[in-house]
C-alpha positions as CSV (number, residue, x, y, z in Angstrom):
1,M,4.9,1.4,-16.2
2,L,1.3,2.0,-15.0
3,F,-1.7,-1.0,-15.0
4,N,-3.7,1.5,-16.0
5,S,-1.9,2.2,-19.1
6,F,-2.4,0.7,-23.1
7,I,0.9,-0.1,-23.3
8,F,0.9,-2.4,-19.8
9,I,-2.9,-3.7,-21.2
10,F,-2.3,-4.6,-24.6
11,G,1.5,-4.8,-24.8
12,F,3.6,-5.9,-21.5
13,L,0.7,-8.2,-20.1
14,P,0.2,-9.7,-23.5
15,V,3.3,-10.4,-24.1
16,T,4.7,-12.1,-20.0
17,Y,1.3,-13.8,-20.1
18,A,2.1,-16.1,-23.4
19,V,5.7,-16.8,-22.9
20,F,5.1,-17.4,-19.3
21,W,2.4,-20.4,-19.9
22,L,4.5,-21.4,-23.5
23,L,7.3,-22.1,-20.9
24,R,7.2,-25.5,-18.7
25,S,9.8,-25.5,-16.0
26,A,9.8,-24.1,-12.6
27,R,13.2,-22.8,-13.2
28,H,12.4,-21.1,-16.5
29,R,9.5,-19.7,-15.2
30,Y,11.3,-17.9,-12.4
31,M,13.5,-16.7,-15.1
32,W,10.8,-15.3,-16.9
33,L,9.1,-13.6,-14.1
34,A,12.5,-12.1,-13.0
35,L,13.0,-10.4,-16.1
36,T,9.7,-9.5,-16.5
37,G,9.6,-7.4,-13.1
38,Y,13.1,-5.8,-13.9
39,V,11.8,-5.2,-17.4
40,F,8.5,-3.5,-15.6
41,Y,10.3,-1.7,-13.5
42,G,13.0,-0.2,-15.5
43,Y,10.3,1.4,-17.7
44,W,10.3,3.6,-14.8
45,D,14.1,4.4,-14.2
46,A,16.7,1.7,-15.2
47,R,19.5,3.1,-13.5
48,F,17.7,1.6,-10.1
49,C,17.5,-1.6,-11.3
50,L,20.7,-2.3,-9.9
51,L,19.7,-1.0,-6.4
52,M,16.9,-3.6,-6.5
53,A,19.3,-6.5,-7.5
54,F,21.8,-5.2,-5.1
55,S,19.0,-5.7,-1.7
56,T,18.0,-9.0,-3.3
57,L,21.8,-10.5,-3.8
58,V,22.0,-9.4,-0.2
59,S,19.0,-10.6,1.0
60,Y,19.5,-14.2,-1.2
61,C,22.9,-14.5,0.7
62,A,21.3,-14.3,4.2
63,G,19.2,-17.0,3.2
64,L,21.9,-19.4,2.4
65,A,23.7,-18.4,5.5
66,F,20.8,-19.5,7.4
67,L,20.8,-23.1,5.5
68,S,24.4,-23.4,5.8
69,Y,25.4,-22.5,9.9
70,Q,23.5,-23.2,13.0
71,Q,26.4,-20.9,15.3
72,P,24.2,-18.4,17.2
73,R,26.7,-15.6,16.2
74,I,26.9,-16.4,12.8
75,R,22.7,-16.5,12.4
76,R,22.6,-13.7,14.3
77,L,25.5,-11.7,12.0
78,A,23.2,-13.1,8.9
79,L,20.6,-11.3,10.2
80,V,22.0,-7.9,11.3
81,V,24.0,-7.2,8.8
82,P,21.7,-7.5,5.7
83,V,18.9,-6.1,7.6
84,C,20.8,-2.9,8.4
85,V,22.1,-2.7,4.7
86,D,18.4,-2.6,3.2
87,L,17.4,0.0,6.2
88,A,20.4,2.0,5.4
89,L,19.6,1.3,1.3
90,L,15.7,2.9,2.0
91,G,16.8,5.9,4.8
92,F,19.3,7.5,2.5
93,F,16.7,7.4,-0.5
94,K,13.7,8.3,1.6
95,Y,15.2,9.9,4.9
96,A,17.9,11.4,4.2
97,G,16.1,14.6,2.9
98,F,13.7,14.5,5.9
99,V,17.0,14.3,8.5
100,M,18.3,17.4,6.9
101,R,15.3,19.0,7.0
102,S,14.8,18.3,10.7
103,G,18.2,19.2,11.7
104,Q,18.2,22.4,10.2
105,W,14.9,23.2,11.7
106,L,15.7,22.5,15.1
107,A,19.0,24.4,14.7
108,D,17.1,27.4,13.1
109,S,14.6,27.1,16.2
110,F,17.6,26.8,19.1
111,G,19.1,30.0,17.3
112,V,22.6,27.5,16.5
113,S,24.7,28.7,13.4
114,A,24.4,25.5,11.6
115,H,24.2,24.7,7.7
116,F,23.0,21.4,6.8
117,P,23.3,20.4,3.4
118,V,20.3,20.0,0.9
119,F,19.8,16.5,-0.4
120,D,17.6,16.5,-3.7
121,I,17.1,12.7,-3.9
122,V,15.0,10.6,-6.5
123,L,12.9,8.5,-4.5
124,P,13.2,5.0,-6.2
125,V,9.3,4.0,-6.5
126,G,8.4,0.9,-4.5
127,I,11.8,0.9,-2.4
128,S,9.7,0.7,0.6
129,F,7.7,-2.2,-0.2
130,Y,10.1,-4.6,-1.7
131,T,12.4,-3.5,1.3
132,F,9.8,-5.0,3.7
133,H,10.0,-8.2,1.2
134,T,13.6,-8.8,1.8
135,I,13.2,-7.9,5.6
136,T,10.4,-10.1,6.2
137,Y,12.5,-12.8,4.3
138,I,15.3,-12.4,6.0
139,V,13.7,-12.3,9.4
140,D,11.4,-15.2,8.9
141,S,14.1,-17.6,7.8
142,Y,16.1,-16.4,11.0
143,R,13.3,-17.7,13.4
144,G,12.7,-20.6,11.6
145,V,9.5,-19.6,10.0
146,I,10.6,-20.3,6.5
147,R,13.5,-22.5,4.8
148,P,14.9,-20.2,2.6
149,T,15.0,-21.0,-1.1
150,R,18.5,-22.0,-3.0
151,N,16.9,-20.7,-6.3
152,L,18.7,-17.5,-7.0
153,F,15.5,-17.2,-9.8
154,E,12.8,-18.3,-7.0
155,F,13.6,-15.4,-4.8
156,S,14.6,-12.9,-7.9
157,A,10.8,-13.7,-9.1
158,Y,9.4,-13.1,-5.6
159,V,11.3,-10.1,-4.8
160,S,10.7,-8.4,-8.6
161,L,7.3,-9.9,-9.1
162,F,5.7,-7.2,-11.3
163,S,2.3,-7.8,-9.9
164,Q,2.7,-5.9,-6.1
165,L,6.5,-4.5,-6.6
166,I,5.5,-1.1,-7.0
167,A,2.9,-0.2,-4.3
168,G,1.8,-3.6,-2.7
169,P,0.6,-5.7,-1.2
170,I,3.4,-6.7,1.2
171,V,3.6,-10.0,0.2
172,R,5.9,-12.3,3.0
173,F,7.8,-15.0,1.0
174,R,5.9,-17.8,3.2
175,Q,2.0,-16.9,1.9
176,I,3.2,-17.6,-1.9
177,E,6.0,-20.2,-1.3
178,A,3.8,-23.2,-2.0
179,D,2.5,-21.4,-5.0
180,L,6.1,-20.6,-6.0
181,E,7.4,-23.9,-5.4
182,G,4.4,-25.4,-7.8
183,L,5.0,-23.0,-10.5
184,G,6.0,-25.7,-13.1
185,S,3.0,-27.6,-13.0
186,A,0.5,-24.8,-12.9
187,Q,-2.0,-24.8,-15.0
188,R,-2.7,-22.0,-17.5
189,G,-6.7,-22.2,-17.1
190,R,-7.2,-22.6,-13.3
191,W,-7.6,-19.5,-12.0
192,L,-8.0,-17.3,-15.1
193,L,-11.1,-16.0,-15.2
194,L,-11.1,-15.1,-11.4
195,G,-7.7,-13.5,-12.1
196,I,-9.9,-11.3,-15.4
197,S,-12.7,-10.5,-12.5
198,F,-10.1,-9.0,-9.7
199,F,-8.2,-7.1,-12.4
200,V,-11.4,-6.0,-14.2
201,I,-12.8,-4.5,-10.7
202,G,-9.6,-3.1,-9.6
203,L,-9.0,-1.1,-13.0
204,V,-12.9,0.0,-12.6
205,E,-12.1,1.2,-8.6
206,K,-8.8,3.0,-10.3
207,V,-10.0,4.8,-12.9
208,L,-14.0,5.4,-13.1
209,V,-13.9,6.0,-9.4
210,A,-10.6,7.2,-7.9
211,D,-9.5,9.2,-11.1
212,S,-12.9,10.7,-11.2
213,L,-12.6,12.4,-7.8
214,A,-8.9,13.0,-8.2
215,A,-10.3,15.5,-10.6
216,F,-12.1,17.8,-7.7
217,V,-9.6,16.7,-5.0
218,D,-6.6,18.2,-6.5
219,P,-8.0,21.2,-7.6
220,A,-9.3,21.8,-4.2
221,F,-5.8,21.0,-2.2
222,R,-4.3,24.0,-4.2
223,N,-6.6,26.6,-3.8
224,Y,-7.2,25.0,-0.1
225,A,-7.0,28.9,1.5
226,T,-9.9,29.7,-0.6
227,L,-12.4,26.6,0.8
228,S,-15.0,27.3,2.5
229,T,-16.6,24.8,5.4
230,L,-18.6,23.3,3.0
231,G,-15.9,23.0,0.4
232,A,-13.7,21.4,2.9
233,W,-15.7,18.9,4.1
234,Q,-16.6,17.7,0.1
235,T,-12.7,17.9,-0.5
236,M,-11.8,15.6,2.7
237,L,-15.1,13.0,2.3
238,A,-13.8,12.6,-1.7
239,Y,-9.8,12.4,-0.7
240,S,-11.1,9.7,1.7
241,F,-12.8,8.0,-0.9
242,Q,-10.2,8.6,-3.8
243,L,-7.3,7.1,-1.4
244,Y,-9.4,4.2,-0.9
245,F,-10.5,3.2,-4.1
246,D,-7.2,3.9,-5.5
247,F,-5.0,1.5,-3.7
248,C,-7.8,-0.6,-2.9
249,G,-7.7,-0.9,-7.0
250,Y,-4.1,-1.4,-7.3
251,S,-4.3,-4.3,-4.8
252,D,-7.0,-5.9,-6.4
253,M,-5.7,-5.8,-9.9
254,A,-2.3,-7.2,-8.7
255,V,-4.4,-10.2,-6.7
256,G,-5.9,-10.9,-10.3
257,L,-2.5,-10.4,-12.0
258,G,-1.2,-13.0,-9.5
259,F,-4.1,-15.4,-10.3
260,L,-3.1,-14.7,-14.2
261,F,0.3,-16.3,-13.3
262,G,-0.8,-19.2,-10.9
263,L,0.3,-16.9,-7.6
264,R,-2.3,-16.6,-4.7
265,I,-1.4,-12.9,-3.4
266,P,-3.3,-12.2,-0.3
267,Q,-6.0,-9.6,0.3
268,N,-4.9,-6.2,1.0
269,F,-8.5,-4.2,2.0
270,N,-11.4,-5.1,3.6
271,S,-13.8,-3.0,3.5
272,P,-12.1,-0.7,5.8
273,Y,-14.8,2.2,6.1
274,K,-17.5,-0.4,7.7
275,A,-14.9,-0.7,10.6
276,V,-17.0,0.4,13.4
277,N,-13.6,1.0,16.0
278,P,-9.8,1.7,15.3
279,S,-9.1,-2.2,15.7
280,D,-11.8,-3.2,13.2
281,F,-10.1,-0.7,10.9
282,W,-6.4,-1.9,11.3
283,R,-7.8,-5.2,10.7
284,R,-9.3,-4.2,7.4
285,W,-6.6,-1.3,6.0
286,H,-3.6,-2.4,4.4
287,I,-3.9,-5.5,5.8
288,S,-0.1,-6.5,4.5
289,L,0.9,-3.9,6.5
290,S,-0.8,-3.7,9.8
291,S,-0.2,-7.3,9.7
292,C,3.9,-6.5,9.6
293,L,3.6,-3.7,11.8
294,R,2.2,-6.4,14.2
295,D,4.5,-8.8,14.0
296,Y,7.7,-7.4,12.9
297,L,7.5,-4.3,15.4
298,Y,4.7,-4.5,17.7
299,I,4.9,-7.6,19.2
300,P,9.3,-7.3,19.2
301,F,8.3,-4.2,21.4
302,G,6.9,-6.8,24.1
303,G,3.0,-6.2,22.6
304,N,0.7,-6.5,25.7
305,R,2.4,-8.8,27.5
306,Y,4.6,-6.2,30.1
307,G,1.1,-4.4,31.3
308,V,-0.9,-1.7,30.4
309,L,1.3,1.2,30.1
310,A,3.7,-0.8,28.4
311,T,1.1,-1.9,25.8
312,Y,0.4,2.0,25.3
313,R,4.1,3.3,24.8
314,N,4.0,-0.2,22.0
315,L,1.1,0.7,19.9
316,M,2.4,4.6,19.8
317,L,5.8,3.7,18.7
318,T,4.4,1.3,16.1
319,M,1.9,3.9,15.2
320,L,5.0,6.2,14.5
321,I,6.9,4.4,12.4
322,G,3.8,2.9,10.4
323,G,3.4,7.0,9.8
324,L,6.9,7.2,9.4
325,W,7.0,4.3,6.8
326,H,4.9,6.7,4.6
327,G,7.0,9.4,3.7
328,G,9.8,12.0,5.1
329,N,7.5,14.2,6.4
330,W,6.5,14.7,10.0
331,T,2.7,15.6,8.9
332,F,3.0,11.6,8.6
333,V,4.4,10.8,11.6
334,V,1.4,12.7,13.1
335,W,-1.1,10.7,11.0
336,G,0.6,7.7,12.6
337,G,0.4,9.1,15.9
338,L,-3.3,10.1,15.7
339,H,-4.1,6.6,14.9
340,G,-1.9,5.1,18.5
341,V,-3.8,7.6,20.4
342,L,-7.2,5.9,18.8
343,L,-5.5,2.5,19.3
344,C,-5.1,3.3,22.8
345,L,-8.2,4.8,23.3
346,Y,-10.2,1.9,22.3
347,R,-7.8,-0.7,24.7
348,M,-8.6,2.1,27.4
349,V,-12.7,2.1,26.7
350,P,-13.4,-0.9,24.7
351,R,-17.0,-1.6,26.0
352,I,-18.2,1.7,25.7
353,W,-16.8,2.1,22.1
354,D,-18.4,-1.3,21.3
355,A,-21.8,0.0,23.2
356,L,-22.7,2.0,20.0
357,P,-24.7,1.2,17.5
358,R,-23.0,-0.5,14.8
359,L,-24.1,2.3,12.2
360,G,-23.0,4.5,15.0
361,G,-19.4,3.0,15.4
362,Q,-19.2,3.0,12.4
363,A,-19.7,6.9,11.5
364,L,-18.0,7.7,14.3
365,M,-14.6,5.7,12.8
366,F,-15.3,7.1,9.6
367,V,-15.4,10.6,10.6
368,L,-12.2,10.1,12.6
369,V,-10.3,8.3,10.0
370,L,-11.4,11.1,7.8
371,I,-9.9,13.7,9.6
372,G,-6.3,12.1,10.0
373,W,-6.3,11.9,6.1
374,V,-5.9,15.4,6.4
375,F,-2.2,15.4,8.1
376,F,-1.8,12.6,5.4
377,R,-3.0,14.9,2.4
378,A,-2.0,18.1,3.2
379,P,1.9,18.9,2.1
380,S,2.8,20.9,5.7
381,F,1.0,21.3,8.6
382,A,0.2,24.8,7.8
383,V,-1.9,23.6,5.3
384,A,-3.5,20.8,7.5
385,G,-4.0,23.9,10.4
386,S,-5.9,25.8,7.7
387,L,-7.7,22.9,6.1
388,L,-9.0,21.9,9.9
389,R,-9.8,25.0,11.0
390,T,-12.3,25.6,7.9
391,M,-13.8,22.4,8.6
392,F,-14.6,23.0,12.3
393,T,-15.3,27.2,12.6
394,G,-17.9,27.8,10.1
395,V,-16.3,29.3,6.8
396,A,-18.9,30.9,4.2
397,G,-18.4,30.7,0.5
398,P,-19.0,28.7,-2.5
399,V,-18.6,24.7,-2.7
400,L,-16.6,22.9,-5.1
401,D,-17.5,23.4,-8.5
402,N,-19.7,20.9,-10.2
403,S,-20.8,19.6,-7.0
404,S,-24.0,17.8,-8.3
405,V,-21.4,15.7,-10.0
406,L,-19.1,15.2,-7.1
407,A,-22.3,14.5,-5.1
408,A,-23.4,11.5,-7.3
409,L,-19.9,10.2,-7.5
410,L,-19.5,10.3,-3.5
411,L,-22.9,8.6,-3.0
412,L,-21.5,5.9,-5.6
413,A,-17.9,5.7,-3.8
414,G,-19.9,5.9,-0.1
415,Y,-22.2,3.2,-1.4
416,W,-19.7,0.6,-2.1
417,A,-16.8,1.1,0.5
418,M,-18.8,1.4,3.3
419,V,-22.4,-0.9,2.4
420,G,-21.7,-2.9,-0.7
421,R,-19.2,-6.0,-1.6
422,N,-15.4,-6.1,-2.1
423,A,-13.9,-7.6,-4.7
424,F,-13.2,-10.7,-2.7
425,E,-16.7,-11.0,-1.2
426,F,-17.8,-10.3,-4.9
427,N,-15.8,-13.0,-6.2
428,E,-16.7,-15.4,-3.8
429,E,-18.3,-18.6,-5.0
430,R,-18.9,-16.3,-8.3
431,T,-19.7,-18.2,-11.8
432,W,-18.8,-16.9,-14.7
433,T,-22.5,-16.5,-16.6
434,R,-23.1,-14.7,-19.6
435,S,-24.6,-11.8,-17.8
436,Y,-21.7,-11.6,-15.8
437,Q,-19.3,-11.8,-18.8
438,I,-21.3,-8.8,-20.4
439,A,-20.6,-7.0,-17.1
440,M,-17.1,-7.2,-17.0
441,A,-16.8,-6.1,-20.8
442,A,-18.9,-3.5,-20.6
443,A,-16.7,-2.3,-17.0
444,F,-13.5,-2.9,-19.0
445,G,-14.5,-0.7,-22.1
446,A,-15.4,1.8,-20.3
447,C,-12.3,2.3,-18.5
448,L,-10.4,1.4,-21.5
449,A,-12.9,5.0,-22.9
450,V,-11.9,7.0,-19.8
451,M,-8.5,5.8,-20.3
452,A,-8.3,6.9,-24.0
453,G,-10.0,10.1,-23.0
454,G,-7.3,11.5,-20.7
455,R,-4.2,11.0,-19.1
456,N,-2.9,7.9,-17.2
457,S,-2.9,8.6,-13.4
458,P,-0.1,7.1,-11.3
459,F,-1.5,5.5,-8.0
460,L,-1.4,7.6,-5.4
461,Y,1.0,5.0,-3.2
462,F,3.6,5.0,-5.9
463,Q,5.2,8.0,-3.3
464,F,5.4,5.8,-0.7
């Protein structure tokens, strides 16, 4: 089920919202949120609800073990076993085919006679995100950062919370623990208008901006071999803004939906194309993922505590794994590696980089990020290599169709992303004036009109 669908906006959401606020106890609200989360998830493929339920139960039992036992050996077992179970499930569904393909490629490259089985496995949507939720819960419980809950329904509501289940943000239990604990006394009107505002802004980002750009990006990638240099740059500019507004739109809608149900979901994007250096970019882009990579990989690897070379190694390992997290394809690994190299370079010469004028640093960072998106979007190295050659070798040919429309979209998207305010800045101390109500109603109506005129487009991060 998509946030940008009529069945969600006029069916699922109103029923879920109305029943939730009719319930009075926290326990009943936990149960309702858990149930609706499974309904929402099962709308795509009900079979995988069992997989999420199993992962939830394993992680919940780990939390109970931390509450019941203080012996270091038992606690380590309660940490290692469920984390390995969660990673094994993720690895099988997301990476089994990748491992087999890579093994076959290596065997063929070295002339080894081997036949690796071909797995055609359906990837459960959102598995990367809810697996991160369960693993961070287990690790934080082990570290003593949080006190595990004894309430199975509360934990189930946290894992299956429909607003952030499919594509994040990756919300750690400690980030919404207080709101979950106080859900029984939450008041319906407290964040109602704020929730509506975030949801509508996110819907505009997705439907009016990202999906409009997708109409240019998808055909261009299907015909990448015929692109001119200008056409290739048009394509990558459009994709850079499409990806941002698609994922940021989802995250803002998730925040808005959280507010509607009395839960404060943290910010996931802070205008990343305003970044002036690689470190600044990763403080702004997919904040929930970058902070998880920092806290659960980079710092445990050693961070910057053991010298310069170890720091560079830890940065590279973290970013390579972060790239692989996005999918079983070596192009994602290369994308992560490129950002690892940028982070290392920035640590080597921070004064030189930071000496650039702000606009110069922002422009340089955007171009470097755009080049990285070539590997992120391309299905293979052949496609990525062809696009990069076209972008930098001067290939003559026509521009994309309807270039005047595309130029207007790029100007709008570029101004909003690189100069304008994001949803959190826009809603800071925002009052619900009559003019603001009219603007929100008009924006919502425009989104509905566009949705009625075409198919509902899935969010890009569903595939991860």
